[in-house]
N, C-alpha and C positions, 0 to 999 in steps of 0.2 A: 169714149166714142162721142160722136156729135150730139147724141141725145143725153149725154152725161153719164152713161153706164161705164164702169171701169173695164179695162181690158189689159191683158198681159201680152207684151211684145216679146217674142222669143227669137233667137238666132236660127236661121234656116241652115241646116247642115246637110251636105251630101257626101256620100262615101260608102264605106262598108264597115261592118263590125270586125273586131279582131277574130271572132269566131268564124266568120266567113273567110277571112284570110287563111286561117289555119286549116280550113277544109281543103284548100288548094295546096298549101305548102307550109312546112314548119319554118321557124326563124333560125337564123344563125345566132350564136351566143351574143355577138355584138349587137345585133338588131334587138334581141330580147331584152338585154340590159338597158339599151337606150330607150326603148319603149317603157320599161319598168320605171326608169328614172323620171320620165315625164308623168306617169301615173302617180308615183310617189309624191311628186311636187303638188299635183292636184289634191291628193289625199291630205297632204300637209296643210294646204289652204283650208280644207274642210275641217280638219281636226283642230286647227287654231281657232276656229269659230264654234267649236263644241259639237260638230256634226260627225257622226260615224256612218259610213255608207251601208255596211252590213250585207251587201249583195254584190260584191265585186267579182266579176267573171268576164271571160272574153266577149260574151254577148253584150255587155254593158260598157265596152270600150270601143268608141267609134274612131275609125281612121278617116279623118276628113280628106276628101278627094283621094281616098285609098292610099294615103301616105302615112307610113309609120312615124314620120317626124311631126305629124299634126294629130294630136290625141285629144279627144274629148271624153270625159268621164260622164256617163249617162245614168239615168234611173236611180234617183235618190228616194224612190217610192217607199222603201222600208227603212230609211235612215232614222237614226235616233239622235236626240239632242241630249248630250251629256250635261249633267247638272240640273236638269229639269226634274220636276216631281214625277213625271211620267214620260215614257217614250212616246214617239209620234204614232206608234202602233202598239197593239196589245202584246205585252211582254209575257203573257201566259202561253203564247204559242211560239214554237220554234220557227224562226223566219230565216230564209236564206236559200242557197242552192247547195245540195249535197255534193261533196267533192271539193268545195271551196270554203265551206264553213269551218271556223276554228273550233277546237274541242269545247271551249267555254261557251261558244255560241250555240252549239248543239245541246248543251246542258240547259241553257236558258238564254233567250235573246237579250234579256236585260243585263247579262254579264258581258256582252260584246262591246268592248271599248276599242280605241284606235288600234290596239295590237291585233284585234280580230281582222281588221282590214289588211294589216301587214301579212298575216298568215294567208289570207286569200290571195294577195298579190304574189306570194311565194308559189301558190298553186298555179296561178296564171303563168308565171315564168316557166314552171315545170311543163305545163301544157304546151306552151309555145315551142319548147325544145324537144319534146318527146311525143306529143300527141296524146298524152295521158296525164291525169292528175296524179299526185304522189300517193294518194290513198285510194284504192279501188275495192270493189266487192261485187258479188253477183247481184246484189240488191242493196237498197239503202241501209238496211239494218246491218248487213254484212260489212258494208263500207264503214259504218260507225264503229263496229266492233274492231275492225282492223286499225282504225285510227287510234282507238283507245288502248290497243294492246300490242301493236306491231310497229316497227320503224317504217318510214315511208320508203317507196321505191328509191333506188340509188340512181342519181343522175349519171354517175360514171359508168354504170352498167348499161345505160341506154344511149349515151353519147360518148364516142371515143375521143371527141375533142374537148370534153369537159375537163377543166383544170381545177386545182385545189381552191383558188379564190371563189370560183362559182359554187363549188361544193360547200364551202364554209358559209357563203351567203345564204344558200337555200337551207342549210342546217339550222341557222339561227332564226330565219324567217318562219320555218315550219316547226319550231320547238313547241311541244305541247303546253309548256308553261308560258303564259302571256308575259310574265314578268321578265323572261329571258329573251324576248324578242325586242327589236327596236320599238321604242315607246310610241312612236307615231310616224306619220308620213315624212315629216321633216328629218327625223333621225334616220329613217330608212333611206331617204334620198342621199344623205351624206354617206351612209354605208355602201350604197350602190356605187357612188362616186369612187370610194376607196377600192371597191372590187374592180372597177374598170381600170383604175390606175395600176393595181397589182397585176391584172392580166396583161396590160400593155408592156410590162417588164418581162413577160414570158412569151409563150407561144400564142399567137392569135389565130382565130378561126378564119379560114379563107375559102372554105368549100361549103356548098349548099348541103344542109342536113338531109337525111333520108326522108322519103315521102311519109306522110302521116300514116298510110296503111302499113308500110314496112315497120315503122316505129311501133305501131299498135300491135303487130304480130309479135315483135320481140318482147314488149311489155307483158303481153298475155302469157308468153312462154315463161317469163320470170315469175309472174304471180302464181302460175300453176305449179311452180317448183321444178321446172325442167332445167333451170340455169344453175 
C-alpha cells in the first residue's frame, strides 16, 4: 500500500458453487466428466507443488459465471504440504468433510496424500450424477462404518445411462486402498481422458438426468435394502 504495508491482491470471482448447481439439477455424464477433468488438472498442479487439498467437495468448486467450463478450486484452508516436517494444520485432528473424506484421511489427517483428493473427486462425480455420495449413513459414525465395511453405492443402480467405463473409473477412484487409486491429479486427469474416449466409442448420454429429489429417493430406497 502507499504507506508501505504489504497487501495481497486476489482475483475477483463471480458465479456459483457446484453445490448450488446440484441443488437445481444433476449433471449429465459428459458434463460431470468434463468438470472432473478440469478439477483433476487443478489438483495436478497443486500436487506437483507438494500441496494436498484435503477438503474437496462441491461447495469448494466454483463455476465462474455459472459455467461448468470455467472451474476454480477454492478453499485450501486445511491443505497440507507434503514433505514438510508438519502439516499446515494440526494432524492430531481429523480434518475434512464426511462423505468426501478417504478412509486413510478418516484414520488420520496426516495420512492424506494426493490419493485422498482423488477419492474425494470420485465422491464429487458420484454426487453430480446421483445427488448422493457413494457412502452414506444415518449419522457420521454410521457413514464411517459403512465406508470401512461395505461397498459404495452402485452408479449403475442409480443411473440407467451409466456405462462400464464410468463404472470402472469410479471403482478405481473410490478404492479403499490409496495405492490402487491414481497417484495424483495428473494421473487422474489422464485416466478421465481415457474414460471419455472409451465412452465416445459407445453410447453417449443425451438426456437430462432425473431431478436431485428423485435420485435421492431412489438412493434411500437402495440403502434401506428395498432394492
